[in-house]
C-alpha positions in Angstrom: 10.2 -14.5 31.6 11.6 -10.9 30.2 12.3 -8.8 33.3 11.5 -4.9 31.4 15.0 -3.8 30.8 15.2 -6.8 28.9 11.7 -6.2 27.0 12.6 -2.3 26.2 16.3 -4.1 24.7 14.2 -6.0 23.0 11.2 -3.6 21.2 12.3 -2.9 18.0 13.1 -6.4 17.1 9.8 -7.7 18.2 7.9 -4.9 16.6 9.7 -5.4 13.2 8.5 -8.8 13.0 12.5 -10.0 13.5 12.4 -12.0 16.4 11.2 -16.0 16.8 7.7 -16.9 17.4 8.8 -18.6 21.1 10.5 -15.5 22.0 7.5 -12.7 20.7 5.3 -14.6 23.0 7.2 -14.8 26.3 8.1 -10.7 25.6 4.1 -10.2 24.8 3.8 -12.2 28.0 5.3 -10.0 29.8 4.8 -6.3 28.2 0.3 -7.6 28.7 1.4 -8.2 32.5 3.3 -5.0 33.4 1.8 -1.9 33.6 5.2 0.5 32.9 6.1 -1.6 29.8 2.5 -1.1 28.2 2.9 2.6 28.5 6.3 2.7 27.6 5.3 0.6 24.6 2.5 2.4 23.9 4.8 5.6 23.3 7.1 4.6 21.9 4.9 3.1 18.8 3.5 6.8 18.7 6.7 8.5 18.7 7.5 8.0 15.0 3.6 10.1 14.4 4.3 12.7 16.6 7.9 13.5 14.9 6.3 13.8 11.6 3.7 15.9 12.8 6.2 17.9 14.7 8.6 17.5 11.1 5.3 19.3 9.1 4.6 22.1 11.7 5.6 25.6 10.5 7.5 28.0 12.6 6.2 31.2 12.8 7.6 33.7 9.6 8.5 36.1 12.8 10.2 33.9 15.2 11.6 32.1 12.0 13.2 35.7 11.2 14.5 36.6 14.7 16.4 33.2 15.0 18.0 33.7 11.7 19.2 37.2 12.8 20.3 35.4 16.0 22.0 32.9 14.6 23.7 35.1 11.9 25.3 37.5 14.4 26.1 35.0 16.3 28.4 33.4 13.6 29.6 36.7 12.5 31.1 37.9 16.2 32.7 33.6 16.3 34.6 34.9 12.4 
């Protein structure tokens, strides 16, 4: 039987289908019986989509301009 720590360490292998069927079965048994691990798995699966949406979001032009101005000033003062 897997512990929560084992489960977290094996998630990528499990989700990518690279785990032996017997191991995957044991991991699935732990994941379905452990609320914290079920929640972690749901979050883990949602992360790529959240990142894609965050990267697709546009920064408001005013914020972008102020950030660029700030960074240029910092670079000048560091030179």
